[in-house]
NUKOL-558363 format. One record per residue (C-alpha): residue in three letters; x, y, z. Coordinates in steps of 0.25 Angstrom, whole numbers, padded with zeros to 4 digits, always signed. Each point is the difference from the previous one (the first is absolute). Layout:
<pts>
alaXYZ ...
</pts>
This chain:
<pts>
met+0173-0206+0038 ser-0007+0013+0002 lys-0015+0000+0002 leu-0009+0000-0012 arg-0006+0013-0004 phe-0015-0001-0005 gly-0008+0009-0009 ile-0015-0003+0001 ile-0010+0004-0010 gly-0014+0000+0004 ala-0004+0006+0014 gly-0013-0008+0002 asn-0002-0009+0012 gly+0010-0010-0005 gly+0011+0011-0004 gln-0002+0007+0013 thr+0001-0013+0008 met+0013-0004-0007 ala+0006+0014+0001 ala-0003+0001+0015 ile+0006-0014+0003 leu+0012+0002-0008 ala+0003+0013+0007 ser-0002-0006+0013 lys+0010-0010-0003 gly+0010+0010-0003 tyr+0000-0001-0015 ser+0000+0012-0009 ala-0014+0001-0006 lys-0006+0011-0009 leu-0015+0000-0004 met-0007+0005-0012 asp-0014+0002-0004 ile-0007+0008-0011 lys-0011+0005+0010 glu+0005+0013+0006 glu-0010-0001+0011 val+0006-0013+0005 val+0014+0005-0001 asn-0003+0013+0007 gly-0008-0007+0010 ile+0011-0010+0004 asn+0010+0012+0000 ala-0009+0008+0009 arg-0001-0011+0010 gly+0015-0003+0000 lys-0002-0014+0002 ile-0008-0013-0005 thr-0007-0007+0011 leu-0003-0015-0001 asp-0009-0007+0010 gly-0006-0014+0002 lys+0009-0012-0001 ile+0012+0009-0002 glu+0000+0013+0008 leu+0011+0011-0004 glu+0002+0014-0004 ala+0011+0004-0010 met+0003+0010-0011 pro+0006-0003-0014 glu+0012+0009-0003 leu-0008+0006-0012 val-0015+0001-0004 thr-0002+0006-0013 thr-0008+0000-0013 asp+0013-0001-0008 pro+0003-0014-0005 val+0014+0004-0004 glu+0004+0005+0013 ala-0007-0012+0007 ile+0009-0010-0007 lys+0013+0008+0000 asp+0012-0006+0007 thr-0008-0013+0003 asp+0003-0015-0001 phe-0015-0005-0001 ile-0012+0007-0006 leu-0013-0006+0006 val-0012+0002-0009 val-0011-0001+0010 ala-0011+0005-0010 thr-0012-0006-0007 ala+0003-0007-0013 asp-0007+0010-0008 ala+0010+0010+0004 his+0013-0008-0003 glu+0001+0005-0015 ala+0000+0015+0005 ile+0010-0003+0011 ala+0009-0007-0010 lys-0001+0012-0009 ala+0003+0010+0011 ile+0013-0008+0005 ala+0005-0006-0013 lys+0011+0010-0003 his+0004+0001+0014 val+0002-0014+0005 thr+0015-0004+0001 ala+0006-0013-0004 asn+0002-0006+0014 gln-0014+0003+0005 met-0010-0011+0002 ile-0015+0002-0001 leu-0011-0008+0008 leu-0015+0001-0004 val-0008-0002+0013 pro-0009-0007-0006 gly+0002-0002-0015 met-0013-0006-0003 phe-0001-0009-0013 gly+0014+0002-0008 gly+0003+0013+0007 thr+0015-0002-0001 leu-0001-0002-0015 ala-0009+0012-0002 phe+0009+0009+0009 lys+0013-0004-0007 ser-0006+0002-0014 ala-0005+0014+0004 leu+0014+0003+0006 lys+0006-0003-0014 thr-0011+0007-0007 tyr+0002+0013+0007 gly+0015+0000-0001 cys+0007-0007+0011 pro+0014-0004-0005 tyr+0002-0011+0010 asp-0006-0014+0001 val-0004+0002+0014 glu-0003-0011+0010 val-0015-0001+0003 ala-0008-0009+0009 glu-0014-0001+0005 thr-0007-0005+0012 ala-0014-0007+0000 asp-0005+0009+0011 leu+0003+0011+0010 pro+0008-0006+0011 tyr-0010+0006+0010 gly-0014+0001+0003 cys-0003+0015+0002 arg-0010+0011-0003 thr+0000+0015+0001 arg-0007+0007+0012 glu+0005+0014-0004 ile+0012+0005-0008 gly+0012-0004+0008 his-0008-0009+0009 ile-0001-0015-0004 phe-0006-0011+0006 his+0008-0013-0001 ser-0008-0013+0001 gly+0012-0009-0001 leu+0012-0006-0007 lys-0004-0009-0011 ser+0006-0014+0002 his+0006-0003-0013 val+0001+0010-0012 lys+0006-0006-0013 leu+0010+0008-0008 ala+0006-0002-0014 ala+0009+0007-0009 val+0001+0000-0015 pro+0009-0007-0003 ala-0003-0010+0011 ser+0015-0002+0002 asn+0000+0014+0007 thr-0011-0004+0010 gln+0010-0005+0011 lys+0008+0013-0001 phe-0013+0008+0004 ile-0003-0010+0011 asp+0014+0000+0006 leu-0001+0016+0000 leu-0014+0002+0005 gln-0003-0012+0009 pro+0008+0005+0012 ile-0010+0012-0001 phe-0012-0007-0005 pro+0001-0014+0006 asn-0013-0005-0006 leu+0005+0001-0014 tyr+0003-0013-0007 pro+0005-0004-0014 ala-0010-0004-0011 lys+0004-0009-0011 asp-0004+0012-0010 ile-0010+0010-0001 trp-0010-0009-0006 glu-0001-0008+0013 phe-0009+0011+0006 ala-0005+0007-0012 met-0014-0007-0001 gly-0005+0006+0013 asn-0015+0000+0003 asn-0002+0015+0004 cys-0006+0003-0013 ile-0011-0010+0004 leu-0003+0005+0014 his+0002+0014-0004 cys-0004+0004-0014 ile-0013-0008-0001 pro-0006+0004+0013 met+0004+0015-0003 ile-0007+0000-0014 met-0012-0008+0004 asn-0003+0010+0012 val+0003+0013-0008 asn-0014+0005+0002 lys+0002+0000+0015 met+0013+0008-0001 asp-0006+0010-0010 leu-0011+0002+0010 gly+0010+0002+0012 glu-0005-0012+0007 ser+0010-0007+0009 phe-0001-0015+0001 asp+0007-0012+0006 tyr+0009-0003-0012 tyr+0001-0015+0001 met-0012-0004+0008 glu-0010+0009-0007 gly+0008+0003-0013 ile+0002-0015-0004 thr-0014-0006-0001 pro-0003-0014-0005 ser-0002+0005-0015 ile+0013+0009+0001 ala+0007-0012+0005 lys-0004-0008-0012 ile+0005+0010-0009 ala+0013+0001+0008 glu+0002-0015-0002 met-0002+0000-0015 val+0011+0011-0001 asp+0008-0008+0010 ala-0001-0012-0010 asp+0007+0009-0010 arg+0011+0004+0009 val+0002-0015+0004 ala+0001-0004-0015 val+0012+0010-0002 ala+0007-0005+0012 arg-0001-0014-0004 ala+0006+0004-0014 phe+0012+0005+0008 gly+0001-0013+0007 leu-0004+0007+0013 pro-0009-0006+0011 asp-0015+0001-0004 glu-0005+0005+0014 thr-0013+0007-0001 cys-0004+0012+0007 glu-0009-0008+0009 gln+0011-0009+0003 trp+0010+0011+0003 val-0010+0007+0010 ala-0004-0013+0007 thr+0015-0004+0002 thr+0005+0014+0004 tyr-0011+0002+0010 asn-0003-0014+0004 val-0014+0000-0004 asp-0008-0013-0001 ala-0010+0003-0011 lys-0003-0002-0015 gly-0003+0010-0011 leu+0006+0013-0001 trp-0011+0008+0007 asn-0001-0010+0011 val+0015+0001+0003 val+0000+0015-0001 gln-0012+0001+0010 his+0007-0009+0010 thr+0013+0008-0001 glu+0001+0008+0013 ser+0011+0009-0005 tyr-0009+0005-0011 lys-0011+0005+0009 gly-0001+0014+0003 ile+0009+0005-0012 lys-0007+0013-0005 ser-0002+0002-0015 pro+0008+0010-0008 ala-0006+0013-0005 ser+0002-0002-0015 leu+0006-0008-0011 ala+0012+0009+0001 his+0004-0008+0012 arg+0012-0010-0001 phe-0009-0012+0001 cys-0005+0004-0014 ala+0010+0009-0006 glu+0013-0007+0004 asp-0005-0014-0001 thr-0007+0002-0013 phe+0013+0006-0006 gly+0010-0009+0006 ser-0007-0013+0001 leu-0013-0002-0007 ala+0004+0007-0013 pro+0014-0007-0001 ile-0005-0014+0003 ala-0011+0002-0011 ser+0011+0006-0010 ile+0009-0012+0003 ala-0011-0010-0002 lys-0003+0006-0014 glu+0015-0002-0004 leu-0001-0014+0004 gly-0014-0003-0006 ile-0007-0002+0013 pro-0015+0005+0000 thr-0003+0009+0012 pro-0015+0004-0002 gly-0002+0004+0014 met+0012+0009+0001 asp-0004+0006-0013 ala-0014+0003+0005 val+0005+0006+0013 leu+0011+0009-0008 phe-0011+0005-0009 leu-0009+0004+0012 ile+0011+0007+0007 gly+0005+0007-0012 ala-0015+0005-0003 ala-0001+0005+0014 thr+0013+0006+0002 gly+0003+0005-0015 ile+0013-0008+0001 asp+0003-0011-0010 tyr+0009-0008+0008 thr+0002-0010-0011 lys+0008+0011-0006 glu+0004+0009+0012 gly+0003-0012+0009 arg+0013-0008+0001 thr-0001-0007-0013 ala+0008-0011-0006 glu+0007+0010-0009 lys+0004+0009+0012 met+0006-0011+0007 gly+0008-0005-0013 leu-0008-0013+0000 lys-0008+0002-0013 gly+0001-0012-0009 lys+0007-0008+0010 thr-0002-0014+0004 val-0001-0005+0015 glu+0014-0005-0002 glu+0005+0013-0005 met-0006+0007+0011 tyr+0007-0008+0010 ala+0013+0002-0007 met-0002+0015+0000 val+0000+0000+0016 arg+0010-0011+0003 
</pts>
């Protein structure tokens, strides 16, 4: 069997990392981004450099602003972009995707595959394309400069699920030899209720005054005070209630942080303050950062929207969505990934499970 050919949409730190690693392994990789300065910068350098846990230099065969050229003659389309860009990407490629291409959202956020498949159909894709999503990026990485990425390590276990879930193993069989940390999930709901919206959206909106004033602060240590942690715990209770309705583990954000980072403390504020990995992380500059924009769009808003379909009250989430909407001018209850956009409006939990299996 010939080597797989990849078209990567999104040349942020994740997309550049994946393009460089694939190219270094001898795979055909094309990289696309809407930002001309990013595309021109990579082309001018003639290479993408990774340093840190992985050190290599490689260049994709094409770096372009044209999504159609990026996916032409490829087997896999890797969408390595924020969730709020998924619909625009689906619109751009819908009429150019071929029947045999497979699409992976890296990551998908809440219900990403459902929303992406729905958008492809809405914008004229004639095929029922195979689409899957991951729970996270396979790598820890951040941009030093355009074309130069710091790689902090391979994440040990990244879940993947397709819709329908019967296609998941096909994705795993093809991709695991390249990305050995990908593992099959039962379905997309298994990892949909992530707590990024707790640790990201709430500290962001509660510290918006500092960002407006251009003040930098230690995001977790200073940005999560005892009072802000109490608000986060209230919102987290809403998230846990939705997870419980889906029959998923009702692990709180506090429990997740304590378990993940081996912290012996009680209460979300205490746990965060004792998490060494959170120390020294500088704050974003504005609410346009993905901590707010993506995690509100692709996590907080859809969980709240699904809760309403199921009759579950989410007063904490509703309050935070209102505040973020007031500050940004974006009504995420309408502009975010809603139950309607995922095809879940009016569905029961049982019906939502049936849709993805």
